C-alpha positions in Angstrom: 125.0 91.1 123.7 125.1 92.7 127.2 123.9 96.3 127.4 126.6 98.8 127.9 124.5 100.9 130.2 122.5 99.5 133.1 118.8 99.5 132.4 118.3 101.1 135.9 120.7 103.9 135.2 118.4 106.9 135.3 121.1 109.3 134.2 121.0 108.4 130.5 119.3 110.1 127.7 117.1 107.6 125.8 116.6 108.4 122.2 113.9 106.5 120.2 115.1 106.2 116.6 118.6 106.4 114.9 117.9 108.5 111.8 118.8 112.0 110.8 117.4 113.4 114.1 118.0 110.6 116.6 121.4 109.5 115.3 122.7 113.1 115.1 121.4 114.0 118.5 122.9 110.8 120.0 126.4 111.7 118.7 126.2 115.3 119.6 125.3 114.5 123.2 127.9 111.7 123.4 130.6 114.2 122.2 129.6 116.4 125.1 130.0 113.6 127.7 126.4 112.7 128.0 125.4 109.0 128.3 123.0 108.0 125.6 121.0 104.9 124.7 119.4 104.8 121.2 116.5 102.3 120.8 116.2 101.3 117.1 113.3 99.1 116.1 115.2 97.8 113.1 118.3 95.6 112.7 121.8 96.9 112.1 122.7 96.5 108.5 126.2 97.7 107.6 127.5 98.8 104.2 128.4 95.4 102.9 124.9 94.1 103.6 123.2 96.5 101.3 121.7 95.0 98.2 121.7 96.9 94.8 118.3 95.4 93.9 115.1 97.3 94.5 112.7 94.6 95.7 115.3 92.8 97.8 116.5 96.0 99.3 113.0 97.1 100.1 112.4 93.8 101.8 115.6 94.3 103.8 115.3 98.0 104.9 111.8 99.3 104.6 109.4 99.8 107.5 106.8 97.2 106.5 104.8 97.0 109.8 101.1 97.2 109.3 99.6 100.7 109.0 96.2 101.9 107.8 95.2 104.9 105.7 92.1 107.0 104.9 91.3 110.1 103.0 91.1 111.2 99.3 94.8 111.0 98.6 95.9 108.8 95.9 98.2 106.8 98.1 95.2 105.4 100.1 93.8 103.9 96.9 97.1 102.6 95.5 99.0 101.6 98.7 96.5 101.4 101.5 98.9 99.9 104.1 102.0 101.8 103.0 101.5 105.5 103.6 105.3 106.0 103.9 108.4 104.6 102.4 110.8 104.9 105.3 113.5 102.6 106.7 113.4 100.3 109.7 117.2 99.8 110.3 120.1 101.5 112.2 120.5 104.8 110.5 116.8 105.2 109.8 115.9 106.9 106.6 119.4 108.3 106.2 120.2 104.9 104.7 117.6 105.3 102.0 117.6 109.1 101.4 118.8 110.7 98.2 121.2 113.2 99.9 119.6 116.5 98.8 120.4 119.0 101.5 118.8 122.4 101.1 118.1 125.3 103.5 114.6 126.7 104.1 114.1 130.2 102.6 113.4 133.1 105.1 109.7 133.2 104.3 109.3 129.5 104.8 109.8 129.8 108.6 107.0 132.4 108.5 104.3 130.8 106.4 101.3 132.1 108.3 102.7 135.7 108.1 103.6 135.3 104.5 100.7 133.4 103.1 98.0 134.8 105.4 94.9 132.8 106.4 94.1 130.1 103.9 90.8 128.4 104.2 91.2 124.7 105.2 94.8 125.2 106.2 96.2 125.4 109.8 99.2 127.6 108.8 101.5 128.7 111.6 104.8 130.6 111.9 107.7 128.6 113.2 108.9 129.9 116.5 112.4 130.3 115.0 113.8 132.2 112.1 116.4 131.5 109.3 118.7 133.9 111.1 118.6 131.8 114.2 119.1 128.6 112.2 121.9 129.7 110.0 124.8 128.8 112.3 123.2 125.3 112.7 122.7 124.9 109.0 126.4 125.8 108.6 127.4 123.2 111.1 125.2 120.6 109.5 126.5 121.3 106.0 130.1 120.9 107.3 129.3 117.8 109.2 127.5 116.2 106.2 130.0 117.4 103.6 127.2 119.0 101.5 128.4 119.8 98.0 128.1 123.4 96.9 129.0 124.5 100.5 132.4 124.9 102.2 134.2 124.9 98.9 133.1 121.4 98.3 132.6 120.8 94.5 129.3 119.7 93.2 128.9 116.2 91.8 129.1 115.5 88.1 125.8 115.4 86.2 124.6 112.1 84.8 122.5 111.7 81.6 119.3 112.2 83.5 120.6 115.5 84.7 121.9 116.5 81.3 118.4 116.1 79.8 116.8 118.0 82.7 119.3 120.8 82.5 119.1 121.2 78.7 115.3 121.4 78.8 115.1 123.6 81.8 117.5 126.2 80.3 115.6 126.1 77.0 112.3 127.1 78.8 114.1 129.9 80.7 115.0 128.4 84.1 118.2 129.8 85.6 118.8 128.1 89.0 119.7 124.6 87.6 122.6 122.6 89.0 123.6 119.2 90.3 122.4 120.0 93.8 123.5 120.5 97.3 124.1 116.9 98.1 125.5 115.3 101.2 127.4 112.9 99.0 131.1 113.1 98.9 132.3 114.6 95.6 135.9 114.1 96.9 137.2 111.9 99.7 136.2 113.4 103.1 135.7 112.5 106.7 137.4 109.0 106.2 135.0 108.1 103.4 135.7 108.0 99.6 134.0 110.0 96.9 130.8 108.9 95.2 131.4 106.2 92.6 128.2 107.0 90.7 127.0 103.4 91.1 123.3 104.4 91.2 120.8 102.6 93.6 121.3 105.4 96.1 118.0 104.4 97.8 119.2 100.9 98.4 121.9 101.9 100.9 125.0 103.5 99.6 127.4 100.7 98.8 130.6 103.0 98.7 129.7 105.0 101.9 130.1 108.2 99.9 126.7 109.4 101.0 126.2 110.8 104.5 124.2 108.4 106.8 124.0 108.4 110.6 124.7 104.6 110.3 128.4 105.0 109.5 129.1 108.7 110.3 127.4 109.9 113.5 126.7 106.6 115.3 130.3 105.1 115.1 131.7 108.5 116.2 129.3 108.6 119.2 130.2 105.0 120.0 133.9 105.7 119.9 133.5 108.2 122.9 132.1 105.4 125.1 129.0 107.5 125.8 126.6 106.0 123.2 125.0 102.7 123.0 122.7 101.6 120.1 120.3 98.8 120.8 119.1 97.4 117.4 115.8 95.4 117.1 114.4 97.2 120.1 110.9 98.6 119.5 109.7 101.3 121.9 106.3 100.4 123.2 105.5 103.2 125.6 107.1 106.0 127.7 106.7 105.9 131.5 106.3 108.8 133.9 106.3 109.4 137.7 103.5 110.9 139.9 104.7 114.5 139.0 104.3 113.7 135.3 108.1 113.7 134.4 109.2 110.9 132.1 111.2 108.2 133.8 112.0 105.7 131.0 111.0 103.6 128.0 109.5 100.2 127.9 110.5 98.4 124.8 110.4 95.0 123.2 113.9 93.5 122.6 114.9 91.2 119.7 113.3 88.2 121.4 110.0 90.1 122.0 110.7 90.4 125.7 109.7 93.6 127.4 112.5 95.6 128.8 112.6 98.9 130.6 115.4 101.5 130.3 115.3 104.2 132.9 116.1 107.8 131.7 116.8 111.3 132.8 115.5 112.6 129.4 113.6 110.9 126.6 113.8 112.1 123.0 111.4 110.7 120.4 112.8 110.5 116.9 110.9 107.8 115.2 109.6 109.7 112.1 106.4 111.6 111.8 104.2 108.5 111.9 105.8 106.4 114.7 106.6 109.4 116.9 103.0 110.5 117.5 101.9 106.9 117.7 104.4 106.3 120.6 103.1 109.4 122.4 99.5 108.4 121.8 100.2 104.8 122.9 101.8 106.2 126.1 98.4 107.4 127.4 97.9 107.0 131.2 95.5 108.2 133.9 97.6 111.4 134.1 97.8 111.8 130.4 94.5 110.3 129.2 94.9 111.7 125.6 98.5 110.5 125.2 101.7 112.1 126.3 102.5 115.8 125.5 99.0 116.1 124.1 97.1 118.7 126.3 96.7 120.7 123.1 95.2 117.8 121.2 97.8 118.5 118.5 99.8 115.2 118.7 99.4 113.5 115.3 97.7 116.5 113.6 99.0 118.6 110.7 100.7 115.6 108.9 102.7 116.9 106.1 104.2 114.7 103.2 105.2 117.5 100.7 103.2 118.0 97.5 104.9 115.4 95.2 104.5 113.6 91.9 106.8 112.7 89.1 107.1 113.4 85.4 108.8 110.8 83.2 109.6 111.2 79.6 110.5 108.9 76.7 113.1 110.0 74.1 114.1 108.5 70.8 117.6 107.6 72.1 118.8 106.0 75.2 119.2 108.0 78.4 120.0 105.2 81.0 118.7 107.5 83.8 119.5 104.9 86.5 123.3 105.3 86.1 124.9 107.7 88.5 123.5 109.5 91.5 119.8 108.9 91.8 119.0 112.6 92.6 121.5 114.1 90.2 120.3 117.6 89.9 117.7 120.2 90.6 115.7 123.1 89.2 114.9 125.6 92.0 113.3 128.5 90.1 109.7 127.5 91.0 110.6 127.3 94.7 110.2 131.1 94.8 107.4 132.9 96.5 105.1 134.0 93.7 101.2 133.8 94.2 100.6 134.9 90.6 100.9 131.2 89.7 97.6 130.5 91.5 99.0 129.0 94.7 101.1 129.9 97.8 104.4 128.3 98.4 106.7 126.9 95.7 108.2 123.6 94.5 111.4 122.3 93.2 112.1 119.7 90.4 114.8 117.1 91.1 116.0 114.2 88.9 114.8 110.9 90.0 115.3 107.4 88.5 113.5 104.3 89.5 114.5 100.8 88.4 112.1 98.8 86.3 110.4 96.9 89.1 109.5 100.2 90.9 108.7 101.9 87.7 106.1 99.2 87.0 104.7 99.7 90.5 104.7 103.4 90.6 104.2 104.8 87.0 100.5 104.3 87.1 99.5 101.8 89.8 96.9 99.4 88.6 97.2 100.5 85.0 97.7 98.0 82.2 97.4 97.9 78.5 99.5 99.1 75.6 100.2 102.8 76.6 101.5 101.5 80.0 103.5 98.5 78.8 105.0 100.5 75.9 106.4 103.0 78.3 108.2 100.2 80.1 109.4 98.9 76.8 111.1 102.2 76.4 112.7 102.2 79.8 116.3 102.7 78.6 115.2 105.9 76.7 113.5 107.5 79.8 114.4 110.5 81.9 112.6 111.4 85.1 112.1 114.1 87.6 110.4 114.3 91.1 108.4 117.3 92.3 108.8 118.5 95.9 106.5 121.3 97.0 105.3 122.9 100.1 102.0 121.3 101.1 99.6 123.0 103.4 99.2 121.8 106.9 95.7 120.8 107.9 94.5 119.7 111.3 92.4 116.9 109.8 95.5 115.4 108.0 96.6 113.3 111.0 98.0 110.2 112.5 95.7 108.5 115.0 95.6 105.0 116.6 93.7 102.5 114.6 90.6 101.3 116.5 90.9 97.8 115.3 94.4 96.8 113.8 97.1 95.9 116.3 100.8 95.2 115.7 102.8 92.2 116.8 103.1 93.6 120.3 99.3 94.1 120.7 99.5 97.9 120.3 97.2 99.9 118.0 98.9 100.6 114.7 99.2 104.1 113.2 96.3 105.2 111.0 97.1 108.0 108.5 94.4 110.2 107.1 95.3 112.7 104.4 93.4 114.9 101.9 95.2 117.3 99.5 94.5 120.9 100.1 93.2 122.8 97.0 96.6 124.6 97.1 98.5 121.3 96.8 96.4 120.3 93.8 96.9 123.6 92.0 100.7 123.4 92.6 100.9 119.8 91.4 99.1 120.6 88.2 101.4 123.6 87.6 104.4 121.3 88.3 103.2 118.6 85.9 102.8 121.2 83.1 106.3 122.6 83.7 108.0 119.2 84.0 106.5 118.1 80.7 107.5 121.5 79.2 111.1 120.8 80.2 111.2 117.5 78.4 109.1 118.6 75.4 111.7 121.4 74.9 114.4 118.7 74.2 112.3 116.5 72.0 110.5 114.0 74.3 108.3 111.5 72.4 105.9 111.2 75.3 105.7 112.5 78.8 104.0 110.8 81.8 102.7 112.7 84.8 103.0 110.1 87.6 100.9 110.2 90.8 102.5 110.6 94.2 103.8 107.4 95.7 104.2 106.6 99.5 105.8 109.5 101.2 109.5 109.7 102.1 109.2 113.2 103.5 107.1 112.8 106.6 106.7 116.0 108.7 104.4 117.7 111.1 102.3 115.7 113.7 104.3 117.0 116.7 104.7 120.6 115.5 106.7 123.4 117.1 104.7 126.4 118.3 105.2 129.6 120.2 101.9 129.0 122.0 101.4 125.6 123.7 97.8 125.6 122.5 98.9 125.4 118.8 101.4 122.6 118.9 103.4 120.0 120.7 106.9 121.3 121.3 108.7 124.6 121.7 111.5 126.1 119.7 114.0 123.6 121.1 111.9 120.5 120.4 111.0 120.3 124.1 107.4 119.3 124.7 105.2 122.0 126.1 103.7 119.7 128.7 106.7 117.7 130.0 110.1 119.3 130.6 112.3 116.2 130.1 110.5 114.9 127.0 111.7 116.1 123.6 110.9 115.5 119.9 113.9 115.3 117.6 112.8 114.4 114.1 110.8 115.9 111.2 107.5 115.6 113.2 108.4 118.9 115.0 108.2 120.8 111.7 105.6 123.6 111.9 105.4 123.8 108.0 107.2 121.8 105.3 108.9 124.4 103.0 109.7 123.6 99.3 112.8 121.5 100.1 113.9 118.1 101.3 113.7 118.1 105.1 116.9 116.2 106.2 119.3 119.1 106.4 116.8 121.0 108.7 116.3 117.8 110.9 120.1 117.5 111.4 120.5 121.3 112.1 117.7 121.1 114.6 119.3 118.1 116.3 122.6 119.9 116.6 120.8 122.9 118.1 118.8 120.7 120.4 121.9 119.0 121.8 123.4 122.4 122.7 120.2 123.5 124.4 119.5 120.2 126.1 123.0 120.0 127.7 122.6 123.7 128.8 119.3 122.8 130.5 121.0 119.8 132.1 123.8 121.9 133.5 121.3 124.4 134.9 119.5 121.5 136.6 116.2 122.3 134.7 115.9 118.7 133.3 
């Protein structure tokens, strides 16, 4: 198919990645009359293409390119070449996400001030506050149709939620509900309500869940200002003698190298591919990679403190029916250091199908205790833990010295060690999760180790001082005026909530500021 915009048109904004950050930014700019080309490494799968089958869907949508891992984290042992479970497809991980859309709490933008100096952690305050973000959170919630906001009713609770709620209330939790979910509880924005099919991570078959694939991107395309190029993998960003970026070299669907010139480049390829692209864009002017004068590109990788608790009951629960993430307990997301850790965590219902349950429950385990758990699958309930993990400079994405991808470029190598604070928080969460289920008669509970991260953050973090991070409060790189970062990699810290709402809010805010800078002739 012929490109809509000429590859030599240097007035376009080139965005790398089409997920929550890139897809939203692309539409917001297109609505303002800016010409945009989105380069997406994956193919374009529309709603009818999605498969309600875990393994087949994983094969269709997941980012399976080679990566390497190191460190003491459990994922390195269990899944050495799969540090993250993200999507390689138009819409990015908004195709696979659960829909949970929560705002940061005020203190979570000020982690360094709030938690103080923590040995082994590289805590830093965000250069923005909740107050500054509130109008953009409001815009994002309206755009995404987030339940529990704008008079949009919350979704009904499925059996998995009912078990969680009953147990949580029994042990004294108060903030328990079916979540702030960007899944239609009633028809909205030309899309129907959630049909409670389940398989929310396999691509929403009804289109009830917000995804840039069928919300932002088609709206942007309808303006005539947005072009998405699927199966186009960005290889490196180019710059001129002054250091300004001038375009992106990418491999097209046939593996041919192409160059799209650009006025501005925005990198939104998730927290593993974004730093990798900047590092792979090293040149004589930028010997350590682009935007990396601070040496911070790739550092402070965050993945949330996670884990799961599953419980077996005497009677069937059928947790897989209905919304995958059907409800939440937020009481433990509070700031309370008396628990033996800083930061907090939330508990969200989660169901995995049998194949993934077999892979994730206790990877590598076998024998009667493990197989009997799978025998009782219909009687299981489950929850996922999402906690604020501590940034560490040594938790980082680098270029693998040996392994190369199909284009001959070094692959991303992800090193991660849990901070002691993460471990203390996880142990507390395992205990509380088990207590919830024990309170309503669980026969057995299973604390389950973290699986490959779906919440990837940090690695190109925002900072007031250029020495401490990669981008400023607008996601503009400290080093290069017309180079931006537009995904979760700009997070300074991770907070105790799912990141998508904040990524979308930052993208809306970035579009406003980027167009203002363009009008002023600054970029």
